[in-house]
C-alpha positions as CSV (number, residue, x, y, z in Angstrom):
1,M,0.0,0.0,-0.2
2,R,1.8,3.2,-1.3
3,S,-0.9,5.6,-2.5
4,V,-4.1,7.0,-1.3
5,A,-6.8,9.2,-2.8
6,V,-9.6,11.0,-1.2
7,V,-12.5,12.1,-3.2
8,V,-14.5,15.1,-2.1
9,Q,-17.4,16.7,-3.9
10,P,-19.4,19.8,-3.3
11,G,-21.2,19.8,0.0
12,F,-18.4,17.6,1.7
13,A,-18.2,17.3,5.6
14,P,-15.0,18.7,6.7
15,F,-14.6,16.6,9.9
16,E,-15.0,13.2,8.2
17,F,-12.6,14.5,5.4
18,G,-10.1,15.6,7.9
19,L,-10.1,11.9,9.4
20,A,-8.9,10.5,6.3
21,C,-6.4,13.1,5.9
22,E,-5.1,12.5,9.5
23,A,-4.8,8.9,9.1
24,F,-3.2,8.8,5.6
25,G,-1.8,12.2,4.8
26,L,0.5,13.0,7.7
27,D,4.3,12.7,7.7
28,R,5.0,10.1,10.5
29,S,8.4,8.8,9.4
30,D,10.0,10.1,12.5
31,D,8.1,7.3,14.1
32,G,9.0,4.6,11.7
33,I,5.6,4.8,9.8
34,P,6.2,4.8,6.0
35,N,4.7,7.8,4.3
36,F,1.8,7.4,1.6
37,D,1.5,9.2,-1.5
38,F,-1.6,11.2,-0.5
39,R,-3.8,12.9,-3.2
40,I,-6.9,14.8,-2.7
41,V,-9.1,14.7,-5.8
42,A,-12.5,16.1,-7.3
43,P,-14.6,15.8,-10.2
44,D,-14.3,19.4,-11.0
45,P,-10.6,20.5,-9.7
46,G,-10.7,24.0,-8.0
47,A,-12.6,25.4,-5.2
48,V,-14.8,22.6,-3.6
49,S,-17.4,24.0,-1.0
50,S,-18.0,22.3,2.2
51,N,-21.2,22.0,4.0
52,I,-20.4,24.4,6.8
53,G,-19.6,27.7,4.5
54,F,-16.0,27.6,3.5
55,S,-14.1,25.8,0.4
56,I,-11.1,24.2,-0.2
57,N,-8.9,24.3,-3.1
58,V,-8.3,20.7,-5.0
59,E,-5.6,20.5,-7.5
60,H,-6.1,17.1,-8.7
61,G,-9.0,15.6,-11.0
62,L,-10.4,12.1,-10.8
63,D,-7.6,10.8,-13.1
64,A,-4.9,11.3,-9.9
65,A,-6.9,8.3,-8.6
66,D,-6.6,5.8,-11.4
67,D,-3.6,4.1,-9.8
68,V,-3.8,4.6,-6.1
69,D,-4.0,1.6,-3.6
70,I,-6.8,3.0,-1.4
71,L,-9.6,5.1,-2.5
72,V,-11.3,7.0,0.4
73,L,-14.9,8.3,-0.2
74,A,-15.7,11.2,1.9
75,P,-19.6,12.0,2.8
76,I,-22.0,13.6,0.4
77,P,-24.8,15.6,1.1
78,R,-28.5,14.0,1.1
79,S,-29.3,15.9,-2.3
80,Q,-26.7,14.0,-4.2
81,W,-27.7,10.4,-2.8
82,D,-30.1,9.9,-5.7
83,H,-27.8,11.1,-8.5
84,V,-24.2,10.3,-7.5
85,D,-21.7,12.0,-10.0
86,E,-21.2,9.3,-12.7
87,R,-17.5,10.3,-13.2
88,V,-16.9,9.3,-9.4
89,I,-19.0,6.0,-9.8
90,E,-16.6,5.1,-12.6
91,V,-13.6,5.9,-10.5
92,V,-15.1,3.6,-7.7
93,R,-15.9,0.9,-10.1
94,A,-12.3,1.1,-11.7
95,A,-10.6,0.9,-8.3
96,H,-12.6,-2.1,-7.3
97,A,-11.8,-3.9,-10.6
98,R,-8.0,-3.6,-10.1
99,G,-8.0,-4.5,-6.5
100,A,-7.6,-1.2,-4.7
101,W,-9.3,-0.8,-1.3
102,L,-12.3,1.0,-1.0
103,L,-13.2,2.9,2.1
104,S,-16.2,5.1,2.8
105,V,-16.8,7.5,5.8
106,C,-20.4,8.0,6.8
107,S,-22.8,8.7,3.8
108,G,-19.7,8.0,1.5
109,S,-21.1,4.6,1.5
110,F,-23.9,5.9,-0.8
111,V,-21.3,6.5,-3.5
112,I,-19.9,2.9,-3.0
113,A,-23.4,1.7,-3.2
114,A,-24.4,3.6,-6.3
115,S,-21.4,2.0,-8.1
116,G,-23.0,-1.5,-7.7
117,V,-19.9,-3.1,-6.1
118,L,-21.6,-3.4,-2.8
119,D,-24.5,-5.5,-4.3
120,G,-24.9,-8.8,-2.2
121,R,-22.5,-7.6,0.5
122,R,-22.9,-6.5,4.0
123,A,-22.1,-2.9,4.4
124,T,-22.9,0.1,7.0
125,T,-23.4,3.9,7.3
126,H,-24.4,6.3,9.9
127,W,-27.2,4.8,11.9
128,R,-29.8,7.9,10.9
129,Y,-29.3,6.8,7.4
130,A,-29.1,3.0,7.6
131,D,-33.0,2.6,6.8
132,T,-32.7,5.0,3.6
133,M,-29.7,3.0,2.5
134,A,-31.7,-0.4,2.8
135,R,-34.6,1.0,1.0
136,M,-32.6,2.4,-1.6
137,Y,-30.4,-0.7,-2.1
138,P,-32.3,-3.7,-1.2
139,Q,-29.5,-5.9,-2.5
140,I,-27.1,-4.8,0.1
141,D,-27.3,-6.0,3.6
142,V,-27.0,-3.0,5.6
143,D,-26.1,-3.2,9.6
144,P,-27.1,-0.3,11.4
145,D,-25.4,-1.5,14.8
146,V,-21.6,-1.3,13.8
147,L,-18.8,0.9,13.5
148,Y,-17.5,-0.5,10.4
149,V,-18.0,-3.6,7.9
150,Q,-15.5,-5.0,5.7
151,S,-16.3,-7.1,2.8
152,D,-13.3,-8.1,0.9
153,N,-11.4,-5.0,0.0
154,I,-14.2,-2.7,0.7
155,I,-14.7,-0.9,4.1
156,T,-17.9,0.9,4.8
157,S,-18.0,2.9,8.1
158,A,-20.7,4.5,10.4
159,G,-20.9,8.2,11.2
160,T,-17.9,10.7,12.0
161,A,-15.4,9.2,14.4
162,A,-16.3,5.5,13.1
163,G,-14.7,6.7,10.1
164,L,-11.2,6.9,12.1
165,D,-12.1,3.3,13.4
166,A,-12.3,2.0,9.8
167,C,-9.0,3.9,8.8
168,L,-7.0,2.3,11.6
169,H,-8.6,-1.0,10.9
170,L,-7.3,-0.8,7.3
171,L,-3.8,0.6,8.5
172,R,-3.6,-2.6,11.0
173,Q,-4.1,-4.9,7.9
174,E,-1.6,-3.3,5.9
175,L,1.3,-2.0,8.4
176,G,0.5,-4.5,11.2
177,S,-0.7,-3.9,14.8
178,E,2.5,-2.3,16.2
179,L,2.6,0.7,13.5
180,A,-1.1,1.0,13.6
181,N,-0.9,1.5,17.6
182,R,1.7,3.9,17.2
183,I,-0.7,6.1,14.7
184,A,-3.2,5.7,17.2
185,R,-1.2,6.9,20.1
186,R,-0.2,9.9,17.9
187,M,-3.8,11.0,17.7
188,V,-4.6,10.1,21.4
189,V,-7.3,7.4,20.6
190,A,-7.9,4.0,21.2
191,P,-6.6,1.7,18.5
192,Q,-9.7,-0.4,18.7
193,R,-13.2,0.7,20.2
194,D,-15.4,-1.5,21.7
195,G,-19.1,-1.8,21.0
196,G,-21.0,-0.6,17.9
197,Q,-23.6,2.1,16.8
198,A,-26.2,0.5,18.9
199,Q,-25.0,2.4,21.9
200,F,-25.2,5.7,20.3
201,I,-28.7,5.5,18.7
202,A,-31.3,7.7,20.3
203,S,-34.4,5.5,20.6
204,P,-37.3,6.9,22.7
205,I,-40.2,4.9,23.6
206,P,-42.3,5.0,20.3
207,V,-45.7,6.5,20.1
208,D,-47.9,3.6,19.1
209,A,-49.9,3.8,16.0
210,S,-52.5,1.3,17.0
211,L,-55.3,3.2,19.0
212,S,-56.5,-0.2,20.1
213,L,-53.1,-1.5,21.5
214,A,-52.0,1.9,23.0
215,P,-53.4,1.2,26.5
216,V,-51.9,-2.1,26.6
217,T,-48.2,-0.9,25.4
218,E,-48.5,1.9,28.0
219,W,-49.4,-0.5,30.6
220,M,-46.6,-2.5,29.6
221,L,-44.2,0.3,29.8
222,Q,-45.4,0.9,33.5
223,N,-44.9,-2.5,34.4
224,L,-41.7,-3.7,32.7
225,D,-40.6,-5.6,35.9
226,A,-43.7,-7.8,35.7
227,E,-44.1,-11.1,34.0
228,L,-45.7,-10.0,30.6
229,S,-46.9,-13.1,28.8
230,V,-48.8,-12.9,25.7
231,D,-51.7,-14.5,27.3
232,R,-51.9,-11.9,30.0
233,L,-51.5,-9.1,27.5
234,A,-54.0,-10.6,25.3
235,A,-56.6,-10.6,27.9
236,R,-56.1,-6.9,28.7
237,A,-56.6,-6.2,24.9
238,H,-59.6,-8.4,25.1
239,M,-58.3,-10.7,22.3
240,S,-57.2,-14.1,21.8
241,P,-53.8,-14.6,22.5
242,R,-53.2,-15.6,18.5
243,T,-55.1,-12.5,17.4
244,F,-53.2,-10.4,19.9
245,A,-49.9,-11.5,18.6
246,R,-50.7,-11.1,15.1
247,R,-52.2,-7.5,15.4
248,F,-49.1,-6.4,17.6
249,K,-46.7,-7.5,14.9
250,A,-48.8,-5.8,12.4
251,D,-49.0,-2.7,14.2
252,L,-45.9,-2.2,15.8
253,G,-43.6,-4.2,13.4
254,A,-42.3,-6.6,16.2
255,T,-43.5,-9.5,18.2
256,P,-44.6,-8.7,21.8
257,A,-41.5,-10.3,23.1
258,A,-39.3,-8.4,20.9
259,W,-40.7,-5.2,21.5
260,L,-40.6,-5.9,25.2
261,A,-37.2,-6.7,25.3
262,R,-36.2,-3.6,23.5
263,Q,-38.2,-1.3,25.8
264,R,-36.5,-3.1,28.7
265,L,-33.0,-2.3,27.5
266,L,-33.9,1.2,26.8
267,H,-35.3,1.4,30.4
268,A,-32.0,-0.1,31.3
269,Q,-30.0,2.5,29.3
270,R,-31.9,5.3,30.8
271,L,-31.2,4.1,34.7
272,L,-27.5,3.5,33.6
273,E,-27.2,6.9,32.4
274,E,-29.4,8.9,35.0
275,T,-29.0,7.0,38.4
276,D,-26.4,5.0,40.5
277,L,-28.4,2.1,40.9
278,G,-26.6,-1.1,41.1
279,L,-27.0,-3.8,38.4
280,D,-29.1,-6.0,40.6
281,R,-31.6,-3.3,41.1
282,I,-31.9,-2.1,37.5
283,A,-32.2,-5.8,36.3
284,A,-35.2,-6.0,38.6
285,E,-36.7,-2.9,37.5
286,C,-36.4,-3.7,33.9
287,G,-37.7,-7.2,34.2
288,F,-34.7,-9.0,33.4
289,G,-34.4,-10.8,36.7
290,S,-30.8,-10.8,37.4
291,A,-27.6,-8.7,36.7
292,A,-26.2,-11.9,34.7
293,V,-29.3,-11.6,32.6
294,L,-29.1,-7.9,32.0
295,R,-25.5,-8.1,31.3
296,Q,-26.0,-11.1,28.4
297,N,-28.8,-9.1,26.9
298,F,-27.4,-5.6,27.0
299,A,-23.9,-6.9,25.6
300,R,-25.7,-8.9,22.9
301,T,-27.6,-5.7,21.5
302,M,-25.3,-2.7,22.6
303,G,-21.9,-4.4,21.8
304,L,-20.7,-3.6,25.5
305,T,-21.4,-4.2,28.9
306,P,-23.7,-2.2,31.1
307,T,-20.7,-1.1,33.0
308,A,-18.8,0.1,30.3
309,Y,-21.8,1.9,29.1
310,R,-22.5,3.7,32.2
311,A,-18.9,4.7,32.3
312,R,-19.2,6.4,28.9
313,F,-22.7,7.7,29.0
314,S,-23.6,8.5,32.7
315,C,-25.1,11.9,33.5
316,T,-24.5,11.5,37.2
317,G,-20.5,11.6,37.2
318,A,-20.3,8.0,38.5
319,E,-17.6,5.9,37.2
320,V,-16.5,8.7,34.9
321,S,-12.9,9.9,34.4
322,A,-11.2,12.6,32.0
323,S,-8.3,10.1,31.6
324,V,-7.9,7.9,28.7
325,P,-7.3,4.4,30.2
326,E,-7.3,2.6,26.9
327,L,-4.2,4.2,25.7
328,E,-2.1,3.0,28.6
329,A,-2.4,-0.3,27.5
330,I,-1.1,0.3,24.0
331,P,2.2,-1.7,23.5
332,A,5.1,0.4,22.4
């Protein structure tokens, strides 16, 4: 891996663009890290406007990306998702055909998707846009819960800082863990973050579309610590269990058990963020029964333990530190 090109288009996001520049464009030879032939390219060289009111001057056109080993796609505005520049699409297809790495940051994944090279593959993007990508490209397996996805030589990443996770992942494969860790240390970031996007998704308790089921779901939310079987819920709704289960899934898009499990996890998140309650107490209030069951369900869905979640998102100040303990474990 010797050369890297970042494609920027009008309306690009400066922070996400800067991540690629930070990961691949800096001279770190004093740390024993090889330099890359780093290029910034655009469909129309010259002034390229950002999405926050300033422009950068790009000297190179897309032809400067014809031979690069890594092609990075910076985010593009929503207005471009339906009509990605055909010139950029051709560059993506050509890079893929010659075996180059493709790496997207946030909505840059829509550019790769438009080229068709993600068809039949797993990919990700920012969790806010995952549903849109899945609708626009049903042939792509869109995973909204992860920080990045690698499918052969294509890496798609989630929003903003997850792009840096993806860059470090690629560098780790090409340069090895030791050099990738050195780069991470210079940037004062963890070489690998735990968890996925699920921990960052703001999921308020939904307003139910079904008027007939709204009283039942409201009662469920007020009694998350109770045993809420389908039979018991159906009796409250004055339906047979079979009819209730069918109606519930049709109206809320999930089975009663799946919907209830999600609400219990959301309640656990709020208690971890806003209280100092112990895990046993939280598990009891949310209906998980024990701390062990809470840990199992929480880790499976959120990608990290309840304790780690509280340390990261607590509003109470409990278990929160201004230090960066992850970096202390980075080997020299």
